[in-house]
C-alpha positions as CSV (number, residue, x, y, z in Angstrom):
1,X,0.7,38.0,4.2
2,X,1.0,37.5,7.9
3,X,-1.8,36.3,10.3
4,X,-2.2,35.0,13.8
5,X,-3.0,31.3,13.9
6,X,-4.1,29.3,17.0
7,X,-2.9,25.7,17.0
8,X,-3.7,24.6,20.6
9,X,-3.8,25.7,24.2
10,X,-1.4,28.6,24.7
11,X,-0.1,28.1,21.2
12,X,-0.8,31.1,18.9
13,X,1.7,31.8,16.2
14,X,2.3,34.5,13.6
15,X,2.6,32.8,10.2
16,X,2.8,33.6,6.5
17,X,-0.5,32.6,4.9
18,X,-2.0,33.0,1.4
19,X,-2.9,36.6,0.6
20,X,-6.6,37.5,1.2
21,X,-8.4,38.0,-2.1
22,X,-11.9,38.5,-3.5
23,X,-13.9,35.3,-4.0
24,X,-17.6,36.3,-4.3
25,X,-18.9,39.4,-6.2
26,X,-20.3,40.6,-2.8
27,X,-16.9,40.6,-1.2
28,X,-14.6,43.4,-0.2
29,X,-10.9,43.2,0.4
30,X,-9.7,45.2,3.4
31,X,-6.2,46.1,4.6
32,X,-6.3,45.9,8.4
33,X,-5.0,49.1,10.1
34,X,-6.2,48.2,13.6
35,X,-7.3,44.9,15.1
36,X,-7.3,43.6,18.7
37,X,-7.4,40.6,21.0
38,X,-10.8,39.9,22.6
39,X,-11.5,38.3,25.9
40,X,-13.5,35.7,24.0
41,X,-10.3,34.8,22.1
42,X,-8.9,33.6,25.4
43,X,-11.5,30.8,25.7
44,X,-10.1,28.7,22.8
45,X,-6.6,29.9,23.8
46,X,-7.2,28.2,27.1
47,X,-9.6,25.4,26.2
48,X,-8.9,24.3,22.6
49,X,-9.2,20.5,22.3
50,X,-6.6,18.3,20.8
51,X,-7.4,17.5,17.2
52,X,-9.3,20.7,16.6
53,X,-8.1,22.3,13.3
54,X,-6.0,25.5,13.5
55,X,-7.9,28.7,13.2
56,X,-6.9,32.2,12.1
57,X,-7.9,34.5,15.0
58,X,-9.5,37.8,15.5
59,X,-13.0,39.3,14.9
60,X,-12.5,43.1,15.5
61,X,-10.9,45.5,13.0
62,X,-10.8,48.8,11.3
63,X,-9.2,49.0,7.9
64,X,-9.1,50.5,4.4
65,X,-11.0,49.0,1.5
66,X,-8.5,47.9,-1.2
67,X,-11.0,46.3,-3.7
68,X,-14.6,45.4,-4.0
69,X,-16.5,42.7,-5.9
70,X,-18.7,43.5,-8.9
71,X,-21.9,43.4,-6.9
72,X,-20.8,45.8,-4.1
73,X,-22.7,49.1,-4.3
74,X,-22.0,51.0,-1.0
75,X,-18.2,50.8,-0.8
76,X,-15.3,51.8,-2.8
77,X,-11.5,51.5,-2.6
78,X,-10.0,54.0,-0.1
79,X,-13.0,53.9,2.3
80,X,-12.0,53.6,6.0
81,X,-14.4,51.0,7.5
82,X,-15.2,49.3,10.8
83,X,-15.8,45.5,10.7
84,X,-18.3,44.1,13.1
85,X,-17.4,40.7,14.6
86,X,-20.2,39.1,12.5
87,X,-20.9,39.4,8.8
88,X,-24.4,39.9,7.6
89,X,-26.3,40.7,4.4
90,X,-28.3,43.6,5.8
91,X,-31.4,42.5,3.9
92,X,-32.8,39.4,5.5
93,X,-35.7,39.4,8.0
94,X,-33.4,39.3,11.0
95,X,-31.2,42.1,9.8
96,X,-34.3,44.3,9.2
97,X,-35.2,43.6,12.8
98,X,-31.8,44.7,14.0
99,X,-30.5,41.2,14.8
100,X,-27.6,41.0,12.4
101,X,-25.9,38.2,14.4
102,X,-28.8,35.9,13.3
103,X,-28.6,36.8,9.7
104,X,-29.7,33.8,7.6
105,X,-26.7,34.2,5.3
106,X,-24.2,35.5,7.9
107,X,-21.6,34.1,10.2
108,X,-18.7,35.0,12.4
109,X,-15.1,36.1,11.8
110,X,-12.2,34.2,13.3
111,X,-13.7,30.7,13.1
112,X,-12.5,27.6,11.4
113,X,-14.7,28.5,8.5
114,X,-13.7,32.1,8.0
115,X,-10.3,33.6,8.7
116,X,-9.9,36.3,11.4
117,X,-8.8,39.9,11.5
118,X,-5.5,39.5,13.4
119,X,-3.8,39.7,10.0
120,X,-2.5,42.2,7.4
121,X,-5.6,41.9,5.3
122,X,-9.0,40.2,5.3
123,X,-11.8,39.2,2.9
124,X,-15.2,40.5,4.0
125,X,-18.2,38.5,2.8
126,X,-21.5,40.4,2.2
127,X,-19.5,43.6,2.4
128,X,-22.5,46.0,1.8
129,X,-24.4,44.6,4.8
130,X,-21.3,44.2,7.0
131,X,-19.0,47.1,6.8
132,X,-19.7,50.6,8.2
133,X,-17.9,53.5,6.4
134,X,-16.2,55.9,8.8
135,X,-15.8,59.6,7.8
136,X,-12.3,59.8,9.3
137,X,-8.8,59.1,8.2
138,X,-7.1,55.8,9.0
139,X,-4.9,57.5,11.6
140,X,-7.6,59.6,13.3
141,X,-7.1,60.3,17.0
142,X,-10.5,58.6,17.7
143,X,-9.4,55.3,16.1
144,X,-9.2,53.4,19.4
145,X,-12.7,54.3,20.4
146,X,-14.0,53.6,16.9
147,X,-12.4,50.2,17.0
148,X,-14.5,49.3,20.0
149,X,-17.6,49.6,17.9
150,X,-16.6,46.4,16.2
151,X,-17.4,44.5,19.4
152,X,-16.8,45.5,23.0
153,X,-18.7,48.8,23.1
154,X,-21.6,47.4,21.1
155,X,-21.6,44.3,23.3
156,X,-21.6,46.3,26.5
157,X,-24.5,48.3,25.1
158,X,-26.3,45.2,24.2
159,X,-26.0,43.9,27.7
160,X,-27.4,47.1,29.0
161,X,-30.3,47.1,26.6
162,X,-31.1,43.4,27.4
163,X,-31.0,44.2,31.1
164,X,-33.5,47.1,30.6
165,X,-31.2,49.7,32.0
166,X,-33.1,53.0,32.3
167,X,-33.0,56.4,33.9
168,X,-32.9,56.2,37.7
169,X,-32.3,52.5,37.9
170,X,-29.6,50.6,39.9
171,X,-27.3,48.5,37.8
172,X,-24.6,45.9,38.5
173,X,-21.9,44.9,36.0
174,X,-20.4,41.5,36.5
175,X,-16.9,41.4,35.0
176,X,-14.2,44.1,34.8
177,X,-12.9,43.2,31.3
178,X,-13.3,45.4,28.3
179,X,-16.9,44.4,27.8
180,X,-17.9,45.0,31.4
181,X,-16.1,48.4,31.3
182,X,-18.0,49.3,28.2
183,X,-21.2,48.1,29.9
184,X,-20.5,50.8,32.6
185,X,-20.3,53.4,29.8
186,X,-23.6,52.1,28.3
187,X,-25.4,52.1,31.7
188,X,-24.3,55.6,32.4
189,X,-25.5,56.8,28.9
190,X,-28.9,55.1,29.5
191,X,-29.3,57.1,32.7
192,X,-28.6,54.6,35.5
193,X,-28.5,56.3,38.8
194,X,-26.2,53.8,40.5
195,X,-23.7,51.5,38.8
196,X,-21.9,48.8,40.7
197,X,-18.8,47.1,39.2
198,X,-18.1,43.6,40.3
199,X,-14.4,43.1,39.9
200,X,-11.1,43.1,41.7
201,X,-8.3,44.4,39.5
202,X,-7.2,47.9,40.6
203,X,-6.4,49.2,37.1
204,X,-9.8,48.1,35.8
205,X,-11.7,49.4,38.8
206,X,-10.1,52.8,38.4
207,X,-11.2,52.8,34.7
208,X,-14.7,51.7,35.7
209,X,-14.9,54.6,38.1
210,X,-13.8,57.0,35.4
211,X,-16.5,55.6,33.2
212,X,-19.2,56.2,35.8
213,X,-19.2,53.3,38.3
214,X,-20.4,54.5,41.7
215,X,-19.8,51.4,43.8
216,X,-17.1,48.6,43.8
217,X,-17.9,45.0,44.9
218,X,-14.6,43.0,45.0
219,X,-16.1,39.9,46.6
220,X,-17.1,36.8,44.5
221,X,-19.8,34.2,44.6
222,X,-22.1,34.3,47.6
223,X,-20.1,37.0,49.3
224,X,-20.7,39.2,46.3
225,X,-24.4,38.5,46.5
226,X,-24.4,39.4,50.2
227,X,-22.5,42.6,49.5
228,X,-24.8,43.8,46.7
229,X,-27.9,43.0,48.8
230,X,-26.4,45.0,51.7
231,X,-25.8,48.0,49.4
232,X,-29.4,47.9,48.1
233,X,-31.2,47.5,51.4
234,X,-31.7,43.8,50.7
235,X,-33.7,44.4,47.5
236,X,-31.0,43.8,44.8
237,X,-30.5,45.7,41.6
238,X,-32.9,46.4,38.8
239,X,-30.5,45.4,36.0
240,X,-27.5,43.1,35.8
241,X,-25.0,43.0,33.0
242,X,-23.4,39.6,33.0
243,X,-20.2,40.0,31.0
244,X,-18.2,36.9,31.9
245,X,-20.0,33.7,30.8
246,X,-19.2,31.4,33.7
247,X,-21.7,29.5,35.9
248,X,-20.6,31.4,38.9
249,X,-21.2,34.7,37.2
250,X,-24.7,33.7,36.2
251,X,-25.5,32.5,39.7
252,X,-24.3,35.8,41.0
253,X,-26.4,37.7,38.5
254,X,-29.5,35.8,39.6
255,X,-28.6,36.3,43.2
256,X,-28.2,40.1,43.0
257,X,-31.1,40.9,40.7
258,X,-34.1,42.6,42.3
259,X,-37.5,40.8,42.0
260,X,-38.9,41.8,38.6
261,X,-35.4,42.7,37.4
262,X,-33.6,41.8,34.3
263,X,-30.3,40.2,33.4
264,X,-28.5,41.0,30.1
265,X,-26.0,38.2,29.4
266,X,-23.3,38.7,26.8
267,X,-20.5,36.6,28.2
268,X,-20.2,33.5,26.0
269,X,-21.8,30.8,28.3
270,X,-19.5,28.0,29.4
271,X,-22.3,26.0,30.9
272,X,-25.0,23.8,29.4
273,X,-28.0,25.0,31.4
274,X,-28.6,28.4,33.0
275,X,-28.0,27.9,36.8
276,X,-30.4,29.3,39.4
277,X,-33.5,28.8,37.3
278,X,-35.8,28.3,40.3
279,X,-35.0,31.6,42.1
280,X,-35.1,33.3,38.7
281,X,-38.6,31.9,38.1
282,X,-39.9,32.9,41.5
283,X,-38.4,36.3,41.4
284,X,-39.9,37.0,37.9
285,X,-36.5,37.7,36.4
286,X,-36.0,38.4,32.8
287,X,-32.9,36.7,31.4
288,X,-32.0,38.0,27.9
289,X,-29.0,38.7,25.7
290,X,-26.7,36.9,23.4
291,X,-24.2,37.8,20.6
292,X,-24.5,41.5,20.2
293,X,-25.8,42.7,16.9
294,X,-23.2,45.4,16.9
295,X,-23.8,46.3,13.2
296,X,-27.2,47.6,14.3
297,X,-25.7,49.6,17.2
298,X,-22.9,51.4,15.3
299,X,-25.2,54.1,13.9
300,X,-26.5,54.7,17.5
301,X,-23.1,54.8,19.2
302,X,-21.0,56.4,16.5
303,X,-22.0,60.0,17.1
304,X,-21.2,59.8,20.8
305,X,-17.7,58.7,19.9
306,X,-17.2,61.4,17.3
307,X,-18.4,64.1,19.8
308,X,-16.3,62.8,22.6
309,X,-19.2,62.0,24.8
310,X,-17.9,58.5,25.4
311,X,-14.3,57.2,25.3
312,X,-14.4,53.4,25.1
313,X,-11.0,53.3,23.5
314,X,-9.5,53.8,27.0
315,X,-9.9,50.1,27.5
316,X,-6.9,49.6,25.3
317,X,-3.9,49.6,27.5
318,X,-1.3,48.0,25.3
319,X,-0.5,48.5,21.6
320,X,1.6,45.9,19.7
321,X,2.6,44.9,16.2
322,X,1.7,41.5,14.7
323,X,5.1,40.1,15.6
324,X,4.1,40.4,19.3
325,X,0.8,38.6,19.0
326,X,1.8,35.6,21.1
327,X,2.9,37.9,24.0
328,X,-0.3,39.9,23.6
329,X,-2.4,36.8,24.2
330,X,-0.2,35.9,27.2
331,X,-0.6,39.4,28.7
332,X,-4.3,39.3,28.4
333,X,-4.6,35.7,29.7
334,X,-2.4,36.6,32.7
335,X,-4.4,39.8,33.3
336,X,-1.4,42.0,32.6
337,X,-3.5,43.9,30.0
338,X,-7.1,44.8,29.8
339,X,-7.3,44.8,26.0
340,X,-4.5,44.7,23.4
341,X,-4.6,46.6,20.2
342,X,-2.8,45.3,17.1
343,X,-1.3,47.6,14.5
344,X,-0.2,45.4,11.5
């Protein structure tokens, strides 16, 4: 079968690899019908170190179950399923607490240890606890929005939850990528009165406004802090969704948060220590977040997608086949595309 393999900085290739197959009795074999490239895939694409082993990329997918192991009880061949970016058993203490990304038997797709979903097929460990069966056909018109439940919509929602977004609150979203845009959707659904998007790409800003953003802050760094403070009478915002992961983004988040406010960080941090800890301390800020337990959120978000209340699939602005994966990475890295969907 074919799969995307990252070899080094800027070097992702489509290759023939051994066919995916069942290994453990708790596995499912899924034929991938939709996958995508994530903003977090761009970090190794830009920063992979010499000597690191190649990895098969991708951690977001919808597909059709082809076969299941002898211990799988909730899935059968022919089921259309969404695959969260992390696999989990659904039975451990953390899964019962809704924190599937900390499952004691779980892990993440698209790592050196486990092949990724930018491929024609994929083995799913712990299938009963990982996969979510969709009551739709594999070519349903809602497929793009349902695909976002594998990561970006759930991650944006996690940021909003961690930032304590609530009715009547003022919210700022740092980052105009797919996660930030989905964070705007989440903030609106949770009742935020005012939603500021911090970004500067016109196509993304237009989409953010369509999703419910009320204000646009195109400045960066200290200028962005000054702008948000000016828009809030000097007080800052109640909730900040930090969807980038850089030190500058976190400094901005701390700088624009209102005293007693909360920051939900879901951008994979590319810094060793959280910057701005002193002002965060003296302003009584809550800093929370991490890898989103999207498996726990699918049940909550799924009805809104089915009913058309939210349309997170609009973040996909390019659809390609597997043959064009290298160009898909290039387009996202050069900000020519917001999010690229793959149709194997």
